[in-house]
C-alpha positions as CSV (number, residue, x, y, z in Angstrom):
1,M,12.6,25.6,-33.6
2,E,15.6,23.8,-33.4
3,E,17.8,24.0,-30.2
4,K,20.8,25.2,-32.0
5,K,18.8,28.1,-33.4
6,R,17.4,29.2,-30.2
7,I,18.4,32.6,-28.8
8,P,17.8,34.0,-25.3
9,A,14.3,35.5,-25.0
10,I,15.4,38.9,-23.8
11,I,17.5,39.3,-26.9
12,A,14.7,38.0,-29.2
13,L,12.4,40.4,-27.6
14,K,14.8,43.3,-27.9
15,Q,15.4,42.5,-31.6
16,I,11.7,42.4,-32.4
17,V,11.0,45.6,-30.4
18,E,13.9,47.4,-32.2
19,R,12.7,46.2,-35.6
20,T,9.0,47.1,-35.2
21,S,8.9,50.0,-32.9
22,E,9.1,52.9,-35.5
23,Y,6.3,51.6,-37.6
24,T,2.4,51.9,-37.3
25,G,-0.3,50.5,-39.3
26,K,0.2,48.2,-42.3
27,R,4.0,48.7,-42.1
28,F,3.8,47.7,-38.3
29,F,2.0,44.5,-39.2
30,K,4.4,43.6,-42.2
31,A,7.5,44.4,-40.0
32,L,6.0,42.3,-37.2
33,V,5.4,39.1,-39.1
34,K,8.6,39.2,-41.0
35,N,10.7,39.7,-37.8
36,L,8.7,37.2,-35.7
37,A,9.2,34.6,-38.5
38,E,12.9,35.2,-38.6
39,I,13.9,35.6,-35.0
40,L,11.6,32.9,-33.7
41,D,12.8,30.7,-36.8
42,V,9.4,29.5,-38.0
43,Y,8.0,29.0,-41.5
44,G,5.2,31.6,-41.5
45,V,3.5,34.3,-39.4
46,W,0.3,36.1,-40.2
47,V,-1.8,38.7,-38.5
48,T,-5.5,39.2,-39.5
49,E,-8.6,41.1,-39.1
50,F,-12.0,39.2,-38.5
51,W,-15.0,39.5,-40.7
52,P,-17.7,38.0,-38.3
53,E,-20.4,38.3,-40.9
54,E,-18.7,36.1,-43.5
55,N,-16.8,34.1,-40.6
56,K,-13.4,34.8,-42.4
57,L,-10.0,36.0,-41.4
58,N,-8.5,38.8,-43.8
59,S,-4.8,39.1,-43.8
60,L,-3.2,42.4,-42.8
61,A,0.3,40.8,-43.2
62,F,1.4,37.3,-44.0
63,W,5.1,36.2,-44.2
64,L,5.5,32.7,-45.5
65,N,8.8,30.9,-46.5
66,G,10.7,34.1,-46.9
67,N,7.9,36.2,-48.8
68,F,4.9,38.2,-48.2
69,V,1.6,36.6,-49.3
70,E,-0.8,39.3,-50.7
71,K,-4.6,39.5,-50.6
72,Y,-5.2,36.4,-48.5
73,E,-8.6,35.5,-46.9
74,Y,-9.3,32.4,-44.9
75,T,-12.5,30.8,-43.9
76,V,-12.4,29.9,-40.2
77,T,-14.7,26.8,-40.1
78,N,-12.8,23.6,-39.6
79,T,-9.4,25.3,-39.3
80,P,-7.0,25.6,-36.3
81,C,-8.0,29.2,-36.4
82,E,-11.7,28.3,-35.3
83,P,-10.7,27.5,-31.5
84,V,-8.5,30.4,-31.2
85,L,-11.2,33.0,-32.1
86,G,-13.4,31.5,-29.3
87,S,-10.7,31.5,-26.6
88,H,-8.6,34.1,-24.7
89,D,-5.7,31.6,-24.4
90,I,-2.8,30.6,-26.7
91,C,-3.7,27.6,-28.9
92,H,-0.7,25.4,-29.6
93,I,-0.6,22.4,-31.8
94,P,3.1,21.1,-31.7
95,E,2.8,18.8,-34.5
96,D,0.3,16.9,-36.9
97,V,-1.9,19.8,-37.4
98,I,-3.1,18.5,-40.8
99,T,-4.2,15.4,-39.0
100,L,-6.3,17.4,-36.6
101,Y,-7.9,19.6,-39.4
102,P,-8.1,17.4,-42.5
103,K,-10.7,19.8,-43.9
104,D,-8.6,22.7,-43.9
105,P,-7.8,23.4,-47.6
106,D,-4.6,25.3,-47.2
107,L,-2.6,23.5,-44.5
108,K,-1.4,20.6,-46.7
109,P,-0.4,22.7,-49.9
110,M,1.6,25.1,-47.6
111,G,3.4,22.1,-45.8
112,V,2.2,23.2,-42.3
113,V,3.1,20.8,-39.4
114,S,2.7,22.9,-36.4
115,Y,0.6,25.8,-35.3
116,M,0.2,28.6,-32.5
117,G,-2.4,31.3,-32.6
118,L,-4.0,33.8,-30.2
119,S,-6.9,36.2,-30.8
120,L,-6.7,39.7,-30.9
121,R,-9.5,41.5,-28.9
122,D,-11.0,44.9,-28.4
123,T,-11.3,46.3,-24.8
124,D,-14.7,44.9,-24.4
125,G,-13.6,41.5,-25.4
126,K,-14.8,41.5,-28.9
127,V,-12.7,39.6,-31.4
128,L,-10.8,41.8,-33.8
129,G,-8.6,39.2,-35.4
130,H,-5.7,36.9,-34.6
131,L,-1.8,36.5,-34.6
132,A,-0.6,33.0,-35.6
133,L,2.8,31.1,-36.0
134,L,2.9,28.3,-38.8
135,D,5.9,25.9,-39.0
136,N,6.9,23.0,-41.5
137,K,8.5,21.2,-38.7
138,P,7.3,20.4,-35.0
139,M,7.0,23.4,-32.8
140,P,7.9,22.5,-29.2
141,E,6.4,24.1,-26.2
142,L,8.9,26.8,-25.0
143,P,7.8,29.1,-22.4
144,E,10.0,32.1,-23.6
145,V,8.4,31.8,-27.1
146,F,4.9,31.8,-25.5
147,A,5.9,34.9,-23.5
148,I,7.2,36.7,-26.6
149,F,4.2,35.7,-28.6
150,K,1.8,37.0,-26.1
151,I,3.7,40.3,-25.8
152,F,3.4,41.0,-29.5
153,A,-0.1,39.6,-29.9
154,S,-1.0,42.4,-27.3
155,R,0.9,44.9,-29.3
156,A,-0.8,43.7,-32.4
157,A,-4.2,44.1,-30.8
158,A,-3.5,47.7,-29.6
159,E,-2.3,48.7,-33.1
160,L,-5.4,47.0,-34.6
161,R,-7.7,48.8,-32.1
162,R,-5.8,52.1,-33.0
163,E,-6.3,51.5,-36.8
164,I,-10.0,50.9,-36.3
165,I,-10.5,54.1,-34.3
166,Q,-8.2,56.0,-36.9
167,Q,-10.6,54.6,-39.7
168,K,-13.6,55.9,-37.8
169,L,-11.7,59.3,-37.4
170,M,-11.3,59.3,-41.3
171,D,-14.8,58.5,-41.8
172,N,-16.0,61.1,-39.5
173,E,-13.7,63.9,-41.1
174,S,-15.1,62.6,-44.5
175,K,-18.5,63.3,-43.3
176,L,-17.6,66.6,-42.1
177,N,-15.8,67.4,-45.4
178,R,-19.1,66.3,-47.4
179,L,-21.3,68.5,-45.0
180,F,-18.8,71.4,-45.1
181,N,-18.8,71.4,-49.0
182,G,-22.1,70.0,-49.7
183,T,-24.1,73.1,-48.5
184,S,-25.0,75.9,-50.8
185,D,-24.1,78.4,-47.9
186,A,-20.7,80.1,-47.9
187,I,-18.6,78.9,-44.8
188,I,-15.5,80.9,-44.0
189,E,-13.1,80.4,-41.2
190,F,-10.8,83.2,-40.0
191,N,-8.5,84.0,-37.0
192,R,-8.2,86.9,-34.7
193,E,-6.3,88.9,-37.2
194,L,-9.4,88.5,-39.6
195,K,-7.2,86.5,-42.0
196,I,-9.1,83.9,-43.7
197,T,-7.9,80.4,-43.0
198,Q,-10.2,78.2,-44.9
199,T,-13.4,78.3,-46.9
200,N,-15.9,75.7,-48.3
201,D,-16.7,75.2,-52.1
202,A,-19.9,77.3,-52.0
203,A,-17.8,80.5,-50.8
204,S,-16.0,80.4,-54.1
205,R,-19.2,80.4,-56.0
206,V,-21.0,82.9,-53.9
207,F,-18.4,85.4,-54.0
208,S,-17.0,84.6,-57.4
209,I,-13.5,84.3,-56.1
210,S,-11.3,81.2,-56.7
211,P,-10.3,79.4,-53.6
212,D,-6.5,80.3,-54.1
213,S,-7.3,84.0,-53.8
214,F,-9.3,83.3,-50.6
215,N,-6.5,82.0,-48.6
216,P,-4.8,84.1,-47.3
217,S,-7.1,87.1,-47.6
218,D,-8.6,89.8,-45.2
219,L,-12.2,89.3,-44.2
220,K,-12.9,93.0,-44.6
221,E,-12.8,92.6,-48.2
222,L,-15.9,90.7,-48.5
223,F,-18.1,93.4,-46.9
224,D,-18.8,97.1,-47.3
225,L,-17.7,99.2,-44.6
226,K,-20.9,99.5,-42.7
227,S,-21.4,95.8,-42.6
228,F,-18.0,95.0,-41.6
229,N,-18.1,97.3,-38.7
230,K,-21.3,95.6,-37.6
231,L,-19.6,92.2,-37.9
232,S,-16.6,93.5,-36.0
233,T,-19.0,94.4,-33.0
234,V,-20.4,90.9,-32.9
235,L,-16.8,89.5,-32.7
236,L,-16.1,91.5,-29.7
237,K,-19.2,90.1,-28.1
238,H,-18.1,86.6,-28.9
239,D,-14.9,87.0,-27.0
240,A,-17.0,87.6,-23.9
241,L,-18.9,84.3,-24.2
242,S,-17.8,81.1,-22.2
243,D,-19.5,78.8,-24.7
244,Q,-16.5,77.1,-26.6
245,Y,-19.1,76.2,-29.6
246,G,-21.3,79.3,-29.1
247,S,-23.1,80.9,-32.1
248,L,-24.6,84.3,-32.7
249,Q,-27.0,85.3,-35.3
250,I,-26.8,88.8,-36.8
251,N,-30.4,90.0,-37.1
252,D,-29.6,92.6,-39.7
253,T,-28.8,91.8,-43.2
254,L,-25.2,92.4,-44.3
255,N,-24.0,93.7,-47.5
256,C,-21.4,91.4,-49.1
257,L,-19.0,92.3,-52.0
258,T,-18.1,89.7,-54.8
259,G,-14.8,89.4,-56.6
260,K,-16.6,90.9,-59.7
261,G,-17.4,94.1,-57.8
262,D,-21.2,93.2,-57.3
263,S,-22.8,93.0,-53.9
264,F,-25.6,90.8,-52.4
265,P,-27.6,91.0,-49.2
266,A,-26.8,87.9,-46.8
267,Q,-28.0,86.7,-43.4
268,I,-24.8,86.0,-41.3
269,N,-24.4,83.6,-38.4
270,V,-21.0,83.7,-36.5
271,S,-19.5,80.9,-34.3
272,C,-16.1,80.7,-32.4
273,Y,-14.0,77.9,-31.1
274,D,-10.5,77.6,-29.4
275,F,-8.1,75.3,-31.0
276,E,-4.4,74.8,-29.9
277,N,-4.7,77.9,-27.9
278,N,-5.8,80.0,-30.8
279,R,-9.2,81.5,-31.4
280,Y,-11.0,80.9,-34.6
281,Y,-14.4,82.3,-35.9
282,V,-16.7,80.7,-38.5
283,I,-19.4,82.8,-40.4
284,Y,-22.2,81.2,-42.3
285,I,-23.3,83.3,-45.2
286,R,-26.5,82.3,-46.6
287,N,-29.3,83.4,-48.8
288,I,-31.9,85.3,-46.8
289,K,-34.6,82.9,-48.3
290,D,-32.8,79.8,-46.9
291,T,-34.2,78.4,-43.7
292,I,-32.2,75.2,-43.2
293,S,-29.2,75.6,-40.9
294,K,-26.2,73.2,-41.1
295,N,-24.5,74.9,-38.0
296,E,-25.3,72.3,-35.4
297,K,-24.5,69.2,-37.5
298,I,-21.1,70.8,-38.3
299,K,-20.5,71.6,-34.5
300,A,-21.5,68.0,-33.6
301,L,-19.1,66.4,-36.1
302,R,-16.4,68.6,-35.1
303,T,-16.9,67.6,-31.4
304,E,-16.9,64.0,-32.4
305,A,-13.8,64.3,-34.4
306,F,-12.0,65.9,-31.4
307,M,-12.9,63.1,-29.1
308,L,-11.8,60.5,-31.6
309,K,-8.5,62.2,-32.0
310,E,-8.1,61.9,-28.2
311,R,-8.9,58.3,-28.3
312,V,-6.3,57.6,-31.0
313,Q,-3.6,59.5,-28.9
314,A,-4.7,57.4,-25.7
315,Q,-4.0,54.3,-27.8
316,Q,-0.4,55.5,-29.0
317,F,1.0,56.4,-25.5
318,E,1.4,54.7,-22.2
319,Y,0.7,57.8,-20.3
320,I,1.2,56.5,-16.6
321,I,4.8,55.7,-16.0
322,G,6.1,54.2,-12.9
323,K,7.2,50.9,-10.9
324,S,7.4,52.2,-7.5
325,K,5.3,50.7,-4.7
326,P,3.2,53.8,-4.3
327,I,2.2,54.0,-7.9
328,L,1.7,50.4,-8.3
329,K,-0.8,50.6,-5.4
330,C,-2.7,53.4,-7.2
331,L,-2.7,51.4,-10.4
332,N,-4.2,48.3,-8.6
333,L,-6.8,50.5,-7.0
334,V,-7.8,51.8,-10.6
335,N,-8.0,48.1,-11.8
336,L,-10.3,47.4,-8.8
337,V,-12.8,50.3,-9.0
338,A,-12.8,50.9,-12.9
339,P,-15.3,47.9,-13.7
340,T,-17.7,49.4,-11.2
341,D,-19.8,52.4,-11.5
342,A,-18.7,53.8,-8.1
343,N,-17.8,57.5,-7.8
344,V,-14.2,58.0,-7.3
345,L,-12.3,61.0,-5.5
346,I,-8.7,61.3,-6.6
347,L,-6.5,63.2,-4.0
348,G,-2.9,64.4,-4.6
349,E,-0.7,67.5,-4.8
350,T,-0.7,69.8,-8.0
351,G,0.9,68.2,-10.8
352,T,0.8,64.6,-9.8
353,G,-1.2,63.5,-12.9
354,K,-4.6,63.2,-11.2
355,E,-6.4,63.5,-14.8
356,L,-4.4,60.8,-16.1
357,F,-5.6,58.3,-13.4
358,A,-9.2,59.5,-14.1
359,R,-8.6,58.7,-17.8
360,A,-7.2,55.3,-16.9
361,I,-10.3,54.4,-14.8
362,H,-12.6,55.6,-17.7
363,E,-10.6,53.7,-20.4
364,S,-10.6,50.5,-18.2
365,S,-14.4,50.7,-17.5
366,T,-17.4,49.5,-19.4
367,R,-18.2,53.2,-20.4
368,N,-15.0,53.5,-22.4
369,S,-17.0,53.6,-25.8
370,E,-18.5,56.9,-24.5
371,A,-17.0,60.3,-24.0
372,M,-15.1,61.3,-21.0
373,V,-16.0,65.0,-20.5
374,T,-13.8,67.1,-18.1
375,L,-14.4,70.4,-16.3
376,N,-11.8,72.3,-14.2
377,C,-13.9,73.9,-11.6
378,A,-11.1,76.4,-10.8
379,A,-10.8,77.6,-14.6
380,L,-14.1,79.3,-14.9
381,P,-15.9,82.1,-13.1
382,S,-18.4,80.9,-10.5
383,E,-21.2,82.5,-12.4
384,L,-20.5,80.4,-15.5
385,I,-19.9,77.0,-14.0
386,E,-23.7,76.2,-13.6
387,S,-24.1,76.7,-17.4
388,E,-21.1,74.6,-18.0
389,L,-22.4,71.8,-16.0
390,F,-26.0,71.5,-16.8
391,G,-26.4,73.8,-19.9
392,H,-28.8,76.5,-20.7
393,V,-31.7,77.4,-22.9
394,K,-31.8,80.5,-25.3
395,G,-32.5,83.6,-23.3
396,A,-31.6,82.1,-19.9
397,F,-29.4,85.1,-19.1
398,T,-27.7,88.1,-21.0
399,G,-25.7,86.7,-23.9
400,A,-27.4,83.3,-24.0
401,L,-28.4,83.7,-27.5
402,T,-28.6,80.0,-28.3
403,S,-29.3,77.0,-26.2
404,R,-26.5,74.7,-25.4
405,E,-25.7,71.3,-23.7
406,G,-23.9,71.2,-20.4
407,R,-21.1,68.7,-19.5
408,F,-23.5,66.3,-17.9
409,S,-25.6,65.9,-21.1
410,L,-22.4,65.6,-23.2
411,A,-21.2,62.8,-20.4
412,D,-24.4,60.8,-20.6
413,K,-23.5,57.0,-20.6
414,G,-19.9,58.0,-20.1
415,T,-17.6,59.7,-17.4
416,L,-17.6,63.2,-16.1
417,F,-14.3,64.3,-14.5
418,L,-14.6,67.4,-12.3
419,D,-11.1,68.7,-11.6
420,E,-10.4,70.9,-8.5
421,I,-13.8,70.0,-7.0
422,A,-13.0,72.0,-4.1
423,E,-13.4,75.3,-6.1
424,L,-17.0,74.5,-6.9
425,P,-19.2,77.2,-5.4
426,L,-21.3,76.1,-2.4
427,S,-24.4,77.4,-4.1
428,L,-24.0,74.6,-6.8
429,Q,-23.0,71.9,-4.6
430,A,-26.5,70.9,-3.8
431,K,-27.5,70.7,-7.5
432,L,-24.5,68.5,-8.2
433,L,-25.4,66.3,-5.3
434,R,-28.9,65.8,-6.7
435,V,-27.6,64.8,-10.1
436,I,-25.3,62.2,-8.3
437,Q,-28.2,60.9,-6.3
438,E,-30.9,61.0,-8.7
439,G,-29.4,61.4,-12.2
440,S,-31.6,64.4,-13.0
441,F,-31.3,68.2,-13.3
442,E,-32.8,71.3,-15.0
443,P,-30.7,73.2,-17.4
444,V,-30.4,77.0,-16.5
445,G,-33.5,78.8,-17.4
446,S,-35.5,75.6,-18.1
447,S,-38.2,73.9,-16.2
448,E,-37.7,70.6,-18.2
449,T,-36.1,67.9,-16.1
450,K,-33.3,65.9,-17.8
451,Y,-32.1,62.5,-16.8
452,V,-28.6,61.2,-17.4
453,D,-26.4,58.2,-16.6
454,V,-23.1,59.6,-15.7
455,R,-20.2,58.2,-13.6
456,V,-18.6,61.1,-11.6
457,I,-14.7,61.2,-11.0
458,A,-13.7,64.2,-8.9
459,A,-10.1,65.4,-8.1
460,T,-8.7,67.9,-5.8
461,H,-5.3,69.0,-4.2
462,Q,-7.2,70.3,-1.1
463,N,-8.2,68.8,2.2
464,L,-11.8,68.5,1.8
465,E,-12.5,67.5,5.4
466,K,-10.8,70.8,6.4
467,N,-13.0,72.7,3.9
468,I,-16.1,71.0,5.5
469,E,-14.9,72.2,8.9
470,E,-14.6,75.9,7.4
471,G,-18.1,75.6,5.7
472,T,-16.9,75.7,2.1
473,F,-17.8,72.2,1.2
474,R,-21.0,70.2,1.9
475,K,-20.3,67.1,4.0
476,D,-23.2,65.0,2.1
477,L,-21.4,65.8,-1.2
478,F,-18.0,64.7,0.2
479,Y,-19.6,61.3,1.2
480,R,-21.2,61.0,-2.2
481,L,-17.8,61.6,-4.0
482,N,-15.6,59.8,-1.6
483,V,-17.0,56.4,-2.2
484,F,-13.6,55.3,-3.4
485,P,-10.6,57.5,-2.7
486,I,-7.3,57.2,-4.5
487,H,-4.3,59.2,-3.2
488,I,-1.9,59.8,-5.9
489,P,1.7,60.0,-4.3
490,P,4.0,63.0,-4.9
491,L,6.9,62.4,-7.0
492,R,9.4,62.7,-4.2
493,E,8.0,59.5,-2.7
494,R,8.2,57.6,-6.0
495,G,11.8,56.7,-5.9
496,N,13.3,55.4,-9.3
497,D,10.1,56.6,-11.1
498,I,11.8,59.9,-11.4
499,R,14.5,58.4,-13.7
500,L,11.7,56.5,-15.6
501,I,9.6,59.5,-16.1
502,A,12.5,61.7,-17.0
503,N,13.8,59.3,-19.6
504,A,10.3,58.9,-21.2
505,V,9.7,62.8,-21.3
506,F,13.2,63.2,-22.9
507,Q,12.4,60.5,-25.6
508,K,8.9,61.8,-26.5
509,I,10.2,65.4,-26.8
510,T,13.4,64.7,-28.8
511,K,11.5,62.3,-31.1
512,N,8.6,64.5,-31.8
513,R,10.7,67.5,-32.7
514,A,13.4,65.4,-34.3
515,L,16.2,66.9,-31.9
516,N,19.6,65.6,-31.7
517,V,20.2,66.0,-28.0
518,K,22.2,63.4,-25.8
519,P,20.2,61.9,-23.0
520,P,20.6,63.0,-19.3
521,T,23.9,61.6,-17.8
522,P,24.0,59.6,-14.5
523,Q,25.0,63.0,-12.9
524,D,21.8,64.7,-14.3
525,M,19.8,61.8,-12.7
526,N,21.3,62.2,-9.5
527,T,20.4,66.0,-9.5
528,L,16.9,65.1,-10.4
529,A,16.8,62.4,-7.7
530,L,17.9,64.8,-4.9
531,Y,15.3,67.5,-5.7
532,D,12.1,67.7,-3.7
533,W,9.8,68.2,-6.7
534,P,7.1,70.4,-5.2
535,G,5.5,70.7,-8.8
536,N,5.6,67.0,-9.1
537,V,5.5,65.2,-12.6
538,R,4.4,68.5,-14.2
539,E,7.3,70.3,-12.9
540,L,9.7,67.4,-14.0
541,Q,8.2,67.6,-17.4
542,N,8.9,71.3,-17.6
543,I,12.5,71.0,-16.5
544,I,13.3,68.3,-18.9
545,E,11.8,70.4,-21.7
546,R,13.7,73.4,-20.6
547,A,17.0,71.4,-20.5
548,I,16.3,70.2,-24.1
549,I,15.4,73.6,-25.3
550,T,18.7,75.3,-23.7
551,S,20.9,72.5,-24.8
552,R,24.2,73.5,-26.4
553,D,26.1,71.2,-28.9
554,G,23.7,68.5,-28.5
555,K,24.3,68.3,-24.6
556,F,21.4,68.1,-22.1
557,N,21.6,71.3,-20.2
558,L,20.3,70.6,-16.6
559,D,21.0,73.8,-14.8
560,A,20.1,73.6,-11.1
561,N,19.3,77.3,-11.0
562,T,16.2,76.7,-13.2
563,F,14.6,74.7,-10.5
564,S,11.5,76.4,-9.2
565,S,12.1,76.1,-5.4
566,K,15.1,75.7,-3.2
567,N,18.3,74.4,-5.0
568,V,19.2,70.8,-5.2
569,N,20.9,69.4,-2.1
570,S,21.0,72.6,-0.3
571,P,19.4,73.5,3.0
572,D,16.2,75.2,3.4
573,V,16.9,78.9,3.7
574,E,13.6,79.6,5.1
575,N,14.1,77.2,8.1
576,S,16.3,79.1,10.5
577,R,16.0,76.6,13.4
578,I,19.1,75.1,14.5
579,L,19.2,71.5,14.3
580,T,20.3,69.1,17.1
581,A,22.7,66.1,16.6
582,D,19.5,63.9,16.7
583,D,18.0,66.1,13.9
584,I,21.0,65.8,11.7
585,L,21.0,62.0,12.1
586,E,17.4,61.8,11.1
587,L,18.1,64.0,8.1
588,E,20.9,61.6,7.1
589,K,18.7,58.6,7.7
590,Q,16.0,59.9,5.5
591,N,18.4,60.9,2.9
592,I,19.9,57.4,2.8
593,I,16.3,55.9,2.5
594,K,15.5,58.3,-0.5
595,A,18.7,57.3,-2.3
596,L,17.9,53.4,-1.6
597,N,14.3,53.9,-2.9
598,F,15.5,55.8,-5.9
599,T,18.0,53.1,-7.1
600,G,15.6,50.4,-6.2
601,W,17.7,49.2,-3.2
602,K,20.9,48.8,-5.4
603,I,23.6,49.6,-2.7
604,S,26.7,49.2,-4.8
605,G,27.9,49.5,-8.4
606,K,27.1,51.8,-11.3
607,L,24.0,54.0,-10.6
608,G,23.7,52.4,-7.0
609,A,23.0,54.4,-3.8
610,A,26.6,54.5,-2.7
611,E,27.6,56.3,-6.0
612,L,24.5,58.5,-5.6
613,L,25.6,59.6,-2.0
614,N,29.2,59.7,-2.9
615,L,30.0,57.2,-0.1
616,P,32.1,54.0,-0.1
617,R,30.0,50.8,-0.2
618,T,31.3,49.7,3.2
619,T,30.4,53.0,4.7
620,L,26.9,53.1,3.4
621,T,26.4,49.4,4.5
622,S,27.5,50.3,7.9
623,K,25.2,53.4,8.1
624,I,22.3,51.2,7.0
625,K,22.9,48.8,9.9
626,K,23.5,51.7,12.4
627,F,20.1,53.4,11.4
628,G,18.1,50.1,11.3
629,I,17.0,50.7,7.7
630,K,15.2,47.7,6.3
631,Q,13.6,47.4,2.9
632,I,9.7,46.9,2.8
633,A,8.6,44.3,0.2
634,V,6.2,45.6,-2.5
635,G,2.7,44.0,-2.5
């Protein structure tokens, strides 16, 4: 890279980000190598996946001398890539790479003089591939190039991990489809309105109805009146069940009607589940002589597919946003505790994102290849929580028509996140304590002891120590959970994070919905900064979405009347106490500190604290000295 061709690193970084950010998968890798080569002025760039069984690199995208090289494989032995795959650091050979690796068959024909490479790894350190720069001239050691190269190697590794997970998801969905259509039983899915939403191939054969005629169609057309009424009664019972993947068997034989006007007896199983806030049912219609059920296999594959989709989404989004000192402190605690198996208690007000930090701990832990299972202890009636946690056997209680696994079993080798732990009934706290201490429990209605290896992360917005004093929470359970507490700060204490989160939420909503809305103005940001945010990040997300939905002529509509508590920058009408002069001075001091924290201690200029407070710079400087306000260093 000649000196005259060098451009500032920040400009190069911006250009590469702009030219690659809209792509994923193969299109991303091709955009990455082409733009790295052009902007860094090198002869070639390639990104690969590693095939360990063959000790080969397979090109995902290769840009060389102005063109893409297709279908390129490369044996690692005796090449400059060999030390790269064995190291976590950049391998840089500024010149004479052919002399160092004379047995490499491709360097000389390509005219390669210099080389830079870095391995791409999975979260557990496993080598997935590598990213490399090749040049036909010496490649000097430039710190800015090293920094850019590391950034995009990290981005390429994340994309490669996402592609691998996506492929697993596709394979799993393919298995589900083969199982779904490979059975001789008719499988029919329908919604609350009894409209058929999908069927398998066997349903068309069994009912002599073409797939196009099945969808949409009314379920009642497949049964005689008596059988349909019996099925409707079963569906009403299903709505009363807590089991998301529950199943009921209709003991009586139902009479089905074919498209040709014939009828046949059938044994029916019914299951239901919720997806995107909609209830769906599935009926399994089988010959009464059949004995092998495909039900449990289908449900297991559906669960696995759902978990894989969540992992793909986790790879695509940076879900914790913030650079303030309180949030950086929390992230540092996450990094400290994640590699351990210590139980974690996450504390914070409602809406601060406690579940996101739980997920960050899980994803950064050695358990990240297993499931993170969640349970909101406040979302279920107390009599159902025990079954949700520990599972139950068939007949354990009224309505328990099948056995099912509890959350602890599903989280074995992984992580269980118990949100709103303070709502856990006192009668179950002893059983939870036993599982945490001994790793064992008995499902409801069973005498069989099960053993699990589960890391527990709990969260609450309540004061558990106060609950202990009131007798609603066990002290010994508190100490078991409180091994490593993390306090998530409220949004009002996070300064400029309000601006960062607002921008991120705005970009995500408008991009996902393809909306042409102008971003929040500096005045909008000032309005957001001066609000107390009792609902924290969740409330901020809701207000940004509301402002986008109610926008007119593409203008972001931040109506202060839509805020859920006291209006922005107005006195608390509920506080009727008359303030003293000292009280007013203290309010003014705290307001100045809040503005300084929000602007990152930028006093003057555009988006500075003086502009936010509508004060001259000299007046603000004078007040800072008057109140003795000093910036506290981060770290």
